[in-house]
Structure formats: C-alpha cells, structure tokens
C-alpha positions in Angstrom: -221.9 -66.8 -67.0 -225.2 -68.1 -68.1 -228.2 -65.7 -67.8 -230.8 -66.7 -65.3 -234.5 -65.7 -65.4 -236.6 -65.6 -62.3 -240.4 -65.5 -62.7 -241.7 -62.6 -60.5 -244.8 -60.3 -60.0 -244.7 -56.7 -58.8 -247.5 -55.3 -56.7 -247.7 -51.5 -56.3 -249.2 -49.6 -53.3 -253.0 -49.2 -53.8 -256.0 -48.1 -51.9 -259.1 -46.1 -52.0 -259.1 -42.3 -51.8 -260.2 -42.5 -48.3 -257.4 -44.8 -47.4 -254.8 -42.6 -49.1 -256.2 -39.7 -47.2 -254.9 -41.2 -44.0 -251.3 -41.1 -45.3 -250.8 -37.4 -44.4 -247.0 -37.5 -44.0 -246.1 -40.1 -46.7 -243.6 -39.1 -49.4 -243.4 -41.7 -52.2 -240.0 -42.5 -53.7 -239.1 -41.1 -57.1 -240.7 -43.3 -59.8 -242.9 -45.1 -57.2 -246.3 -46.0 -58.6 -249.4 -45.3 -56.4 -252.8 -46.6 -57.3 -256.1 -44.9 -56.2 -258.6 -47.6 -56.8 -261.7 -45.3 -57.0 -260.4 -41.8 -57.9 -261.6 -42.1 -61.5 -265.3 -42.5 -60.6 -267.3 -45.4 -62.1 -267.6 -46.7 -65.7 -270.9 -47.3 -67.5 -271.2 -50.7 -65.6 -270.7 -49.0 -62.3 -267.2 -50.4 -61.7 -264.6 -48.1 -60.0 -262.0 -46.6 -62.4 -258.5 -46.3 -60.8 -256.1 -43.4 -61.2 -252.3 -43.4 -60.8 -249.8 -41.1 -59.1 -246.0 -41.2 -59.5 -243.7 -40.2 -56.6 -240.9 -37.7 -57.1 -239.1 -38.3 -53.8 -240.2 -34.9 -52.2 -243.9 -34.3 -52.6 -246.5 -35.6 -50.1 -248.7 -38.1 -51.7 -251.8 -36.0 -51.1 -250.1 -33.2 -53.2 -249.1 -35.4 -56.1 -251.1 -35.0 -59.4 -252.7 -37.9 -61.0 -251.0 -39.3 -64.1 -252.3 -37.5 -67.2 -254.2 -34.8 -65.2 -253.0 -32.2 -67.7 -253.6 -34.3 -70.7 -256.7 -35.0 -72.7 -257.7 -38.6 -73.2 -255.4 -41.5 -73.8 -255.8 -42.6 -77.4 -255.4 -46.3 -77.9 -255.6 -48.3 -81.0 -258.8 -50.3 -81.8 -256.9 -53.6 -81.7 -255.6 -53.1 -78.3 -258.7 -51.7 -76.7 -260.9 -54.7 -77.1 -260.4 -55.9 -73.6 -261.3 -54.3 -70.3 -257.9 -55.0 -68.9 -254.2 -54.7 -70.3 -253.1 -58.3 -70.6 -249.6 -59.2 -69.5 -247.6 -62.4 -69.4 -248.2 -64.9 -66.7 -244.6 -64.4 -65.6 -245.1 -60.7 -64.9 -247.5 -58.9 -62.6 -250.6 -57.4 -64.2 -250.9 -53.7 -63.9 -253.8 -51.7 -62.5 -257.0 -52.2 -64.5 -257.7 -49.8 -67.2 -261.2 -49.9 -68.5 -261.0 -49.4 -72.2 -264.1 -48.8 -74.6 -264.1 -51.5 -77.2 -266.2 -49.4 -79.5 -264.2 -46.1 -79.3 -260.7 -47.4 -78.5 -260.5 -44.6 -75.9 -259.2 -45.3 -72.5 -262.1 -44.7 -70.1 -260.1 -42.9 -67.4 -260.9 -39.6 -65.7 -257.3 -38.3 -65.8 -258.5 -34.9 -67.1 -261.2 -34.5 -64.5 -260.8 -32.8 -61.2 -263.0 -33.2 -58.1 -265.5 -30.5 -57.6 -264.7 -29.1 -61.0 -268.3 -27.9 -61.6 -270.1 -26.1 -58.8 -273.6 -24.5 -58.9 -274.3 -21.6 -56.5 -277.4 -19.5 -55.8 -276.8 -16.1 -54.3 -273.2 -17.1 -53.4 -274.3 -20.3 -51.6 -273.2 -23.8 -53.0 -276.1 -25.8 -54.3 -274.2 -28.7 -55.8 -270.9 -29.7 -57.0 -269.7 -32.4 -59.6 -266.3 -34.1 -59.3 -266.1 -35.2 -62.9 -266.3 -38.9 -62.1 -269.0 -39.4 -64.7 -270.7 -37.6 -67.5 -273.3 -35.0 -66.3 -275.9 -33.3 -68.3 -277.2 -29.8 -67.4 -280.6 -29.0 -68.9 -281.5 -25.4 -69.6 -285.1 -24.8 -70.5 -286.3 -21.7 -72.2 -289.6 -20.0 -71.1 -291.8 -17.1 -71.8 -289.2 -14.6 -70.4 -286.0 -16.7 -71.0 -284.3 -17.4 -74.3 -281.2 -19.6 -74.9 -278.6 -19.4 -77.6 -275.2 -21.1 -78.2 -272.3 -21.1 -80.6 -269.7 -23.6 -82.0 -267.3 -22.5 -79.2 -269.7 -24.0 -76.6 -270.8 -20.7 -75.2 -274.3 -20.6 -73.8 -276.2 -17.4 -73.6 -279.3 -17.0 -71.4 -281.4 -14.0 -72.0 -284.1 -13.1 -69.5 -286.5 -10.2 -69.3 -288.3 -8.9 -66.3 -292.0 -9.7 -65.8 -293.9 -6.4 -66.1 -297.3 -6.3 -64.7 -299.9 -4.4 -66.5 -302.9 -3.4 -64.7 -306.3 -3.7 -66.4 -307.7 -0.4 -67.5 -311.3 0.7 -66.9 -313.3 3.9 -67.3 -312.8 6.6 -64.8 -315.7 8.0 -62.7 -316.3 11.1 -60.8 -317.0 11.2 -57.1 -320.5 9.7 -56.5 -322.7 7.1 -54.9 -322.3 4.0 -56.9 -322.9 0.3 -57.1 -319.8 -1.5 -58.2 -318.9 -4.6 -60.1 -315.8 -6.4 -59.0 -314.1 -9.2 -61.0 -312.4 -12.3 -59.6 -309.2 -10.5 -59.2 -310.6 -7.8 -57.0 -310.7 -5.1 -59.7 -313.6 -2.7 -60.0 -314.5 -3.1 -63.6 -317.9 -1.3 -63.8 -320.0 1.2 -61.7 -323.6 2.4 -61.8 -325.4 5.1 -59.9 -327.4 4.0 -56.9 -331.2 4.3 -57.5 -334.0 5.0 -55.1 -335.2 1.4 -55.7 -331.9 0.1 -54.4 -332.6 2.0 -51.2 -336.2 0.9 -50.7 -335.2 -2.7 -51.4 -333.2 -2.5 -48.1 -336.5 -1.9 -46.3 -336.2 1.9 -46.0 -339.6 3.6 -46.6 -340.1 5.1 -50.0 -341.8 8.3 -48.8 -340.5 10.7 -46.1 -341.7 9.8 -42.6 -343.6 12.6 -40.9 -345.1 12.8 -37.4 -348.2 14.8 -36.5 -348.0 17.2 -33.7 -348.5 15.6 -30.3 -351.5 16.5 -28.2 -351.9 15.0 -24.8 -349.4 12.1 -25.7 -346.1 11.8 -27.6 -344.9 8.4 -28.2 -344.7 6.6 -25.0 -344.4 9.9 -23.0 -347.8 10.5 -21.3 -348.9 13.9 -19.9 -350.1 14.2 -16.4 -348.5 14.6 -13.0 -345.1 16.2 -13.4 -345.2 16.1 -17.2 -347.1 18.3 -19.6 -347.2 18.3 -23.3 -348.2 21.3 -25.4 -347.8 21.8 -29.1 -345.3 19.0 -29.3 -343.2 20.4 -26.4 -342.6 18.1 -23.4 -342.2 19.9 -20.0 -341.2 18.4 -16.8 -342.5 20.5 -14.0 -339.8 21.4 -11.3 -340.3 20.2 -7.7 -343.5 18.4 -8.6 -342.3 15.1 -7.2 -339.9 13.5 -4.7 -337.6 10.5 -4.8 -336.5 8.2 -2.0 -332.7 7.5 -1.6 -333.0 4.1 -3.2 -334.3 5.7 -6.5 -330.9 7.5 -7.0 -328.0 5.2 -7.8 -325.0 5.6 -5.6 -326.6 8.1 -3.2 -326.9 5.7 -0.2 -323.2 4.7 -0.7 -322.1 8.5 -0.7 -324.1 9.2 2.4 -322.9 6.2 4.4 -320.5 7.3 7.2 -321.7 10.9 7.1 -322.9 12.6 10.2 -326.6 13.4 10.7 -327.9 16.9 10.8 -328.1 16.9 14.6 -324.4 16.0 14.9 -322.2 18.6 16.5 -318.5 18.9 17.5 -317.0 20.5 20.6 -313.8 22.5 20.5 -312.1 19.8 22.6 -312.9 17.1 20.1 -311.2 19.2 17.5 -308.0 19.6 19.6 -308.9 23.0 21.0 -309.8 24.3 24.4 -308.5 25.2 27.9 -306.7 22.6 30.1 -305.2 22.7 33.6 -302.0 21.0 34.9 -301.2 20.4 38.5 -298.1 18.3 38.1 -295.3 19.3 40.5 -292.4 21.3 39.3 -289.9 18.5 39.7 -291.7 16.2 37.4 -291.0 16.7 33.7 -293.9 14.5 32.6 -296.7 17.1 32.7 -300.3 15.8 32.7 -303.1 18.1 31.9 -306.9 17.6 31.9 -309.4 18.8 29.2 -312.8 16.9 29.0 -313.5 15.4 25.6 -310.0 16.4 24.2 -308.9 14.7 21.0 -305.3 15.0 19.8 -305.5 16.7 16.4 -302.7 17.8 14.1 -303.1 21.6 13.8 -305.1 21.8 17.0 -304.4 24.8 19.3 -304.9 24.4 23.1 -304.0 26.5 26.1 -302.9 25.0 29.5 -302.6 26.7 32.8 -299.6 25.3 34.8 -299.9 25.4 38.6 -296.1 24.8 38.8 -293.2 25.8 36.6 -292.3 23.7 33.7 -288.6 22.4 33.8 -286.3 21.8 30.9 -287.1 18.8 28.5 -290.6 18.4 29.8 -293.4 16.6 27.9 -297.2 17.3 27.9 -299.9 14.7 27.9 -303.5 16.1 27.7 -306.3 13.8 28.9 -304.2 10.7 28.3 -303.8 11.2 24.6 -300.0 10.6 24.8 -297.0 12.4 26.1 -295.4 14.7 23.5 -292.3 16.7 23.8 -292.6 20.5 24.3 -290.7 22.6 21.8 -289.8 26.3 22.0 -288.3 27.9 18.9 -287.7 24.4 17.4 -285.7 23.1 20.5 -286.6 21.5 23.7 -288.1 23.7 26.4 -285.7 25.1 28.9 -286.0 26.2 32.6 -287.9 29.5 32.9 -289.8 29.4 29.7 -293.0 28.6 31.6 -293.0 29.8 35.3 -295.6 28.7 37.9 -299.1 30.0 37.3 -298.5 30.7 33.6 -301.2 30.0 30.9 -299.3 28.7 27.8 -300.7 28.1 24.4 -299.5 25.3 22.1 -300.1 24.1 18.6 -299.7 20.4 17.9 -297.8 19.6 14.6 -298.4 15.8 14.6 -295.3 15.1 16.6 -294.6 18.0 19.2 -296.4 20.6 21.2 -295.0 23.9 20.1 -295.2 26.8 22.6 -296.6 29.8 20.7 -297.6 32.3 23.5 -297.8 32.7 27.3 -299.5 35.2 29.6 -296.3 35.5 31.5 -295.9 39.2 30.9 -299.4 40.0 32.3 -298.9 38.3 35.7 -299.0 40.5 38.8 -297.4 39.9 42.2 -294.1 39.7 43.9 -291.0 38.4 42.3 -288.1 37.4 44.5 -284.5 38.6 43.6 -283.5 35.0 43.0 -286.0 34.9 40.2 -284.7 37.9 38.4 -282.0 36.1 36.4 -284.5 33.4 35.3 -287.0 36.1 34.4 -284.3 38.1 32.4 -283.5 34.9 30.5 -287.1 34.3 29.7 -287.5 37.9 28.5 -285.2 37.1 25.5 -287.7 34.7 24.2 -289.6 35.7 21.1 -292.9 34.9 22.8 -293.0 38.0 25.0 -294.5 41.3 24.1 -292.2 44.3 24.9 -295.1 46.4 25.9 -296.3 43.9 28.4 -292.8 43.5 29.9 -292.4 47.3 30.2 -295.8 47.5 32.0 -294.9 44.7 34.3 -291.8 46.6 35.6 -293.4 50.0 35.6 -293.6 51.7 39.1 -291.9 48.7 40.8 -290.0 49.6 44.0 -287.2 47.7 45.5 -287.9 47.2 49.2 -286.4 44.8 51.7 -285.0 42.5 49.3 -288.1 42.1 47.1 -289.8 43.8 44.2 -293.4 44.9 45.0 
C-alpha cells in the first residue's frame, strides 16, 4: 500500500498566566504541551517571553513546573540562533516563539527564574519583590560609616559602624555669677564674670540708695489728723476717726436682713409659752390659743386642757397646724391627760411629744370609775412617785368617793 502524507499543523493549548490561573481543576494529559505566553517576562524589546509546561496525566496545571526550571540556560549554536523564532516547514505547525539572542547564541528564556525569587524586607515587612522576569540591578553605596567588600564567589559583605556623638569640650567653671557665650548649637562655650558696669548698664543706680530720716512727711504719707510721724516712725492714732458703712467693702451686704438694736423677741415667737385649750373631750382635734405663737422645732410649750384628751389626738396651737401628740414614742392614749391637766410638750419638727404634766399635783375628788384610768396613767414615766404618794396620802373612802 502506498504511503500517503497529509499536510497538517498542530496547535497547543496556550494562554496568559492569568488565563491559566482560572483552570484550577485542569489536569493535562501525559506529554501534553501547555504554553504560558507571558510567564517568561519580557525581552530587551519589551516582547513577552513564553514558557512551557508538560502534563504528566496526574498533576494539576497550576502545580506543574515550567520546562527547564531546574536547568541553567539552553545553549544553542550560533548558526541556529540568528533568528528570533525557530523556523519550521510550511507543512508543519510552528512551535511557540523562542526569542534567541543572535549575538550570544543563548536562548532568552527565563526557565531558571522563579516568581518572587528575590524579596527585600525591612524589619520583617516586605518592601519589594522581583519575579526574575528581567535582569535587575541592586546598587549598594558605601558611606562614612558603611563599607562594602565582595569575593569571587559572589558574596557581598556590608560593614557598618554606629555613629558615636562626641560632645564638644570646654573649660569647667565653679559656681558663680557669669555672662555666657552660646554657639549656634546651644553649647555654652565661654563664660566671664558679671561686672558692676553690666548691672548699671541695666539702669540700676551705681551707688547705694539711701533715704534721709523723715520729719513731718514720709513719701506720700503726710502727718496730721490721725497720723503722726516721728523719727521715721508712722503712727496711726486709734479711735481718731470714724467711717460710714459705705467706706467698708461688704459691710452693708453683711448687715442686710439683720435685726435692729431695738428688735426684740417674745417667748411665743420662739415656740414657747402657756396656751389654753377648751376643745370638748369627744373631739380628738385639740385647738389651743397662745397669742403670737410660732411653731419652732425644739420649742417647749405648756397647754392647759379644760377637758380630757382622748387617744390619738392632735394639737393645733394658734392655727399653726395640727400635729400628732406622742407619749413615749407612740400615739397618746386615753387617760394620759385628764381634764384640767397642764401638759408640757416639745415639738421635734413633726410631733408634739408629751414630756410632763401637773396631773400628780391636782386636788379634788376622784370617782371610783376613774380609779382604773388613774392607775393606768400612773404607770407612765411622766409622773413623779412623790407627787403620787402625796396625792393619796390621808384620803378616806366615804360614800362611794375618795375625798
């Protein structure tokens, strides 16, 4: 059978690095060629240099190495490196472009270069990274405190020394009163003693200032009236003059609202005095009368009750307000204040507190039906035992009454 030939061209998968980056799950077949059109950076004319990957049937495209990534440079003969592309016959597909240096016969690929292969950091922070796509030059410059040295192995040594500041030195001086000379850096570079002429140049008199003894006058102080001057001594005579209130700052304000010398207070105006109450026994709201009475906390007042005061009564003296009557800290009870009793109270700002009565000093006849009430009252702390004993002394029971 005769051999037949079919002209054909083969086109491999190609794309930019960014486009290949989208093929995250792509596994090339074994031997399949993949072209990265820009992975090799650019040549001297700014054209993109492609790089190749070859599939192995198992590895994702992103994890495949570039062809020659572990080799040095591809050496080509001078004769075959004169063109910028590998020429092929018209019947076969041209391969990916390989830029070849016509002068050096070296393939201008970056197969040996790795992205971000050179990184500069400052204090652990990235400053810049090079991906090896083109030649880069790093220039180190020596200075006054930095020296550079290298060897044939390519090692670069940078030697730096710390900057040590040396303060200018000047002559020391003991403690004194000096004029100083300061340079443009703020250093005191020289001193000299202050002279009298330096002081007088400021307007201070050269000679000591003396004052003659005063006679009848001393400065702006004139003698006469309430002031006398003798041998340089100024004397202000006591009680030799008078001032009106306006001459003394703040005096009028301090006196405003104060009572005059003729002003007087009555006992009643201070919450004290003797009042009378004629409110009937059945009424618990007791009203007493005391002319000029003022309700004052701490005031002590006595009230004569014409009728007995029942339990839970209140007391209102001269319409100053009804206040509960308290006995021993509790509300008043029946029998504490019988009819005709003079009771003394102290007002604490809230209640009238019963502090004493003349109950034990009363004379007269007490009916039997009052004895139980009287006995209950006698247990109260406000009664004097001597007075109670005297009240019953010599009493005789006769016809149902105590005389």
